[in-house]
ZAKOLPA-339590 format. One record per residue (C-alpha): residue in three letters; chain; x, y, z. Coordinates in nm, 4 decimals, m for minus. Layout:
residues N
+------+-------+----------+----------+----------+
| rest | kette |       px |       py |       pz |
+------+-------+----------+----------+----------+
|  ALA |     A |        X |        Y |        Z |
...
+------+-------+----------+----------+----------+
END
This chain:
residues 60
+------+-------+----------+----------+----------+
| rest | kette |       px |       py |       pz |
+------+-------+----------+----------+----------+
|  UNK |     A |   8.3083 |   9.8278 |  13.7369 |
|  UNK |     A |   8.4184 |   9.8522 |  13.3795 |
|  UNK |     A |   8.6362 |   9.5590 |  13.2209 |
|  UNK |     A |   9.0197 |   9.6045 |  13.1937 |
|  UNK |     A |   9.1556 |   9.7146 |  12.8540 |
|  UNK |     A |   9.3235 |   9.3484 |  12.7382 |
|  UNK |     A |   9.5946 |   9.5529 |  12.5780 |
|  UNK |     A |   9.6443 |   9.8196 |  12.8460 |
|  UNK |     A |   9.9716 |   9.6583 |  12.9823 |
|  UNK |     A |  10.1260 |   9.6873 |  12.6396 |
|  UNK |     A |  10.0137 |  10.0360 |  12.5865 |
|  UNK |     A |  10.1744 |  10.1137 |  12.9369 |
|  UNK |     A |  10.4889 |   9.9543 |  12.8044 |
|  UNK |     A |  10.4953 |  10.1681 |  12.5144 |
|  UNK |     A |  10.4670 |  10.4949 |  12.7187 |
|  UNK |     A |  10.7468 |  10.3756 |  12.9655 |
|  UNK |     A |  10.9829 |  10.2921 |  12.6600 |
|  UNK |     A |  10.9056 |  10.6212 |  12.5011 |
|  UNK |     A |  10.9673 |  10.8034 |  12.8037 |
|  UNK |     A |  11.2986 |  10.6136 |  12.8801 |
|  UNK |     A |  11.4385 |  10.6840 |  12.5273 |
|  UNK |     A |  11.3316 |  11.0443 |  12.4781 |
|  UNK |     A |  11.0444 |  10.9621 |  12.2476 |
|  UNK |     A |  11.2427 |  10.7980 |  11.9563 |
|  UNK |     A |  10.9944 |  10.5817 |  11.8517 |
|  UNK |     A |  11.2734 |  10.3627 |  11.6592 |
|  UNK |     A |  11.3971 |  10.2468 |  11.9754 |
|  UNK |     A |  11.0623 |  10.1218 |  12.0984 |
|  UNK |     A |  10.9561 |   9.9147 |  11.7817 |
|  UNK |     A |  10.9311 |   9.5726 |  11.9604 |
|  UNK |     A |  10.7037 |   9.7230 |  12.2228 |
|  UNK |     A |  10.5012 |   9.8685 |  11.9507 |
|  UNK |     A |  10.4929 |   9.5189 |  11.7963 |
|  UNK |     A |  10.3687 |   9.3435 |  12.1159 |
|  UNK |     A |  10.0663 |   9.5928 |  12.1133 |
|  UNK |     A |   9.9928 |   9.5376 |  11.7427 |
|  UNK |     A |   9.9931 |   9.1616 |  11.8092 |
|  UNK |     A |   9.7785 |   9.2217 |  12.1296 |
|  UNK |     A |   9.5093 |   9.4179 |  11.9112 |
|  UNK |     A |   9.4944 |   9.1574 |  11.6391 |
|  UNK |     A |   9.3724 |   8.8933 |  11.8898 |
|  UNK |     A |   9.0682 |   9.1135 |  11.9696 |
|  UNK |     A |   8.7546 |   9.1930 |  11.7870 |
|  UNK |     A |   8.7292 |   9.5566 |  11.6980 |
|  UNK |     A |   8.6118 |   9.8154 |  11.9759 |
|  UNK |     A |   8.6862 |   9.5476 |  12.2236 |
|  UNK |     A |   9.0231 |   9.7394 |  12.3355 |
|  UNK |     A |   8.9963 |  10.1282 |  12.3438 |
|  UNK |     A |   9.3991 |  10.1393 |  12.3313 |
|  UNK |     A |   9.3661 |   9.9579 |  12.0100 |
|  UNK |     A |   9.1075 |  10.2068 |  11.8408 |
|  UNK |     A |   9.4321 |  10.4202 |  11.6997 |
|  UNK |     A |   9.5435 |  10.1274 |  11.5128 |
|  UNK |     A |   9.2214 |  10.0145 |  11.3658 |
|  UNK |     A |   9.1724 |  10.3526 |  11.2311 |
|  UNK |     A |   9.5213 |  10.3563 |  11.0691 |
|  UNK |     A |   9.4458 |  10.0247 |  10.9006 |
|  UNK |     A |   9.1114 |  10.1641 |  10.7679 |
|  UNK |     A |   9.3163 |  10.4538 |  10.5918 |
|  UNK |     A |   9.5772 |  10.2531 |  10.4272 |
+------+-------+----------+----------+----------+
END
């Protein structure tokens, strides 16, 4: 059985927030920050959910 992604809960919260706010990202910044905090706690490739954030960091 695969391990649960450690940041899955935060990713789901972002989706819920975006749906509730007609996909206006600015209304979900607090939830997005929670995901960023979660991603910062784990080594690269530990969380599939965080892979998009890792790519953004490499590009900047």
